[in-house]
C-alpha positions in Angstrom: -7.9 16.6 9.0 -7.0 12.9 8.8 -6.4 11.4 12.2 -3.8 8.7 12.1 -2.7 6.3 14.9 0.8 5.0 14.3 2.3 2.1 16.2 5.9 2.8 17.2 8.8 1.0 18.7 12.4 2.2 19.1 13.4 0.7 15.7 14.0 1.5 12.0 10.6 0.3 10.9 8.9 2.9 13.1 11.2 5.7 11.8 10.3 4.8 8.2 6.5 4.8 9.1 6.8 8.3 10.7 8.8 9.7 7.8 6.3 8.3 5.3 3.5 9.9 7.3 5.5 13.1 6.9 5.1 12.7 3.1 1.4 12.3 3.5 1.3 15.6 5.4 2.5 17.3 2.2 -0.7 16.3 0.5 -3.3 16.5 3.3 -3.7 17.8 6.8 -3.0 15.1 9.3 -2.7 14.5 13.0 -0.3 11.7 13.8 -0.8 10.0 17.2 2.0 7.6 18.1 1.2 4.6 20.4 3.7 2.3 22.0 2.6 -0.8 23.8 5.0 -2.1 26.3 4.3 -5.9 26.6 5.4 -7.6 29.9 8.1 -10.2 29.3 6.0 -12.6 31.5 2.4 -13.1 30.7 -0.5 -13.7 33.1 -1.2 -12.4 36.5 2.2 -13.1 38.2 2.4 -9.6 39.5 -0.7 -9.6 41.6 -3.5 -7.0 41.7 -4.3 -3.6 43.1 -1.4 -1.4 44.2 1.3 -3.9 43.4 0.2 -4.4 39.9 -0.5 -0.7 39.4 3.1 0.1 40.5 4.6 -2.6 38.3 2.6 -1.3 35.2 3.6 2.3 36.0 7.3 1.3 36.1 7.0 -0.5 32.7 5.2 2.5 31.2 8.0 4.8 32.3 10.6 2.6 30.8 8.6 2.5 27.5 8.4 6.3 27.5 12.2 6.6 27.8 12.7 4.3 24.9 10.1 6.1 22.6 10.7 9.8 23.5 14.1 9.7 21.8 12.5 8.3 18.6 9.8 11.1 18.7 12.4 13.8 19.2 14.5 12.5 16.3 11.6 12.1 13.9 9.7 15.3 14.7 11.5 17.4 12.1 10.4 15.0 9.4 6.8 15.0 10.5 5.8 18.1 12.5 2.3 16.6 12.9 3.7 14.0 15.3 2.1 14.3 18.7 3.5 13.2 22.1 3.4 9.4 22.3 0.9 7.4 24.3 2.6 4.5 26.1 0.5 1.7 27.6 1.2 -1.6 29.1 -0.5 -4.8 27.9 -1.0 -7.1 25.0 -0.2 -5.2 21.8 -3.1 -6.1 19.5 -5.7 -5.6 22.3 -4.4 -2.2 23.3 -4.1 -0.9 19.8 -7.6 -2.1 19.0 -8.9 -0.5 22.1 -7.3 2.9 21.1 -8.7 2.6 17.5 -12.2 1.8 18.8 -12.3 4.6 21.3 -10.5 7.3 19.4 -11.7 9.1 16.3 -9.1 7.7 13.9 -9.4 7.6 10.1 -6.3 5.4 9.6 -3.9 3.1 11.3 -0.3 2.9 10.3 2.8 0.8 11.2 6.2 0.2 9.7 7.3 -3.3 8.9 10.6 -3.8 7.2 10.2 -5.6 3.9 11.1 -9.3 4.4 9.1 -10.6 1.4 8.0 -13.5 3.5 4.6 -14.5 2.3 3.7 -16.3 5.5 4.5 -13.4 7.7 2.4 -11.0 5.5 -0.6 -13.4 5.6 -0.2 -13.7 9.3 -0.2 -9.9 9.6 -3.3 -9.1 7.5 -5.3 -12.0 9.0 -4.5 -11.0 12.5 -7.2 -9.9 15.0 -5.9 -6.4 14.8 -6.2 -6.1 11.0 -9.5 -8.0 10.8 -11.2 -6.1 13.6 -9.8 -2.6 13.1 -12.6 0.0 12.5 -10.5 1.9 9.8 -8.2 1.1 7.0 -4.4 0.6 7.6 -1.2 1.4 5.8 1.7 -1.1 6.2 4.9 0.9 5.4 7.6 -1.5 4.1 10.0 1.1 2.6 10.4 4.9 2.5 9.5 5.5 -1.1 8.5 8.8 -2.9 4.8 9.3 -2.7 3.9 10.5 -6.2 1.2 8.2 -7.5 -1.2 5.6 -6.2 -2.3 2.2 -7.6 -5.7 0.9 -6.7 -5.9 -2.9 -7.3 -8.8 -4.7 -8.8 -9.3 -8.5 -9.1 -12.1 -10.9 -9.9 -14.6 -11.0 -7.0 -13.9 -7.5 -5.7 -16.8 -5.5 -4.5 -16.1 -2.1 -6.1 -18.5 0.1 -4.1 -17.2 -1.1 -0.7 -13.6 -0.6 -1.7 -14.1 2.9 -3.0 -16.2 3.8 0.1 -13.3 2.8 2.4 -10.6 4.8 0.6 -12.3 7.7 -1.2 -12.2 10.3 1.6 -8.4 9.9 2.1 -7.5 9.6 -1.5 -9.6 12.6 -2.5 -7.9 14.7 0.1 -4.4 13.6 -1.1 -5.2 14.5 -4.7 -2.5 12.2 -6.0 -2.7 10.7 -9.5 -4.5 7.3 -9.4 -4.1 4.3 -11.6 -6.5 1.4 -11.4 -4.8 -1.9 -12.0 -6.7 -5.2 -12.5 -4.6 -8.2 -11.5 -4.7 -11.6 -13.1 -2.0 -13.6 -11.2 -0.8 -16.8 -12.9 2.0 -18.7 -11.3 2.8 -20.6 -14.5 3.2 -17.4 -16.7 6.8 -16.5 -17.4 6.4 -13.0 -18.8 4.4 -10.1 -17.5 1.7 -8.9 -19.8 0.5 -5.3 -19.5 -2.8 -4.5 -21.3 -4.1 -1.0 -21.5 -7.6 -2.3 -22.5 -8.6 -2.6 -18.9 -12.3 -2.1 -19.5 -12.4 -5.6 -20.8 -11.5 -7.0 -17.3 -14.4 -8.4 -15.3 -15.8 -5.8 -13.0 -13.4 -3.1 -14.0 -16.0 -0.7 -15.5 -18.0 -0.9 -12.2 -14.9 0.1 -10.3 -14.2 3.0 -12.5 -17.7 4.3 -12.3 -17.6 4.1 -8.5 -14.2 6.0 -8.5 -15.5 8.7 -10.7 -18.6 9.2 -8.7 -16.4 9.9 -5.7 -14.5 12.6 -7.6 -11.1 10.8 -7.5 -8.3 11.7 -10.0 -8.3 8.6 -12.2 -5.4 8.6 -14.7 -5.5 5.3 -16.4 -6.5 1.6 -16.1 -4.4 -1.5 -16.9 -4.6 -5.2 -16.7 -1.5 -7.0 -15.4 -1.3 -10.7 -16.2 1.7 -12.7 -14.9 3.5 -14.3 -12.1 2.6 -12.7 -8.7 6.2 -11.7 -8.1 6.5 -10.1 -11.5 3.3 -8.1 -10.8 4.8 -7.1 -7.4 7.9 -5.8 -9.2 5.7 -3.7 -11.5 3.9 -2.2 -8.6 7.1 -0.9 -7.0 6.8 2.2 -9.2 3.9 3.4 -7.0 4.3 5.2 -3.7 1.1 3.6 -2.4 -0.7 0.4 -3.4 -4.4 0.2 -2.3 -6.0 -3.2 -2.0 -9.1 -4.7 -0.3 -8.1 -7.9 1.5 -10.0 -7.9 4.8 -12.8 -10.5 4.6 -12.4 -10.6 0.8 -9.7 -13.2 0.1 -9.0 -16.7 1.2 -5.6 -17.4 2.6 -4.4 -19.2 -0.6 -5.2 -16.3 -2.9 -2.3 -15.3 -5.2 -3.2 -11.6 -4.3 -1.6 -12.3 -1.0 1.6 -13.2 -2.8 1.5 -10.1 -4.8 1.1 -7.9 -1.7 3.8 -9.8 0.2 6.4 -9.2 -2.5 5.3 -5.6 -3.3 8.0 -3.3 -1.8 5.7 -0.2 -1.7 3.5 0.7 1.3 0.2 -1.1 1.2 -3.1 0.6 2.0 -5.3 -2.3 3.4 -9.0 -1.9 3.5 
């Protein structure tokens, strides 16, 4: 059983995330717990303490439940593993982190409509929520067929840590896995696809770590080209796995690749 916490709002992005989780449920047994954080329009302690504040928070939570219950009823047929939502009042990142840290979750998921804005994507994955989360996360940009997975490699990656973070979930899914080593070059006009991936720095170590975990490795490739061209190539995958937390500086071209990749991104 893979326990997933999914952040939901009454919007299309959340609907896409839930339906993508429904696809995951075809490959593994999941429990999907939705959480909706109702943030007060006014910050601070303007509403007092004690009974007054408790009454105000209760009213906000009830309003949030009304907004979310319709979404849950609508999406339940697409993801039977969807549980009743938890609705809390507070600051979104803090409340989700609190739930992740106190619950036994294997994965965090949220939907974010693909805007291909590099700044927004960097802000997301460098946020307190993503940097402090005790488990990997999937950012669902589009509802795409989940048929095969790309695990990304790049110079400086620590293979054993990456594989440790993703192996349990990927092994349960039993989806075909390609390992792709990225060599982003902003001045390169044409994308180069090289099947001799073993020549890439650190690639053999990553392959060894994957095979030791019993994952279904299909092939390895090296992609050399402009980050946006690499992102277009990755659109053929239903899930793209990449280690970015505490591994890349904010100016890394890998961020550009991930920002422009339309597929869901598994962040570890």
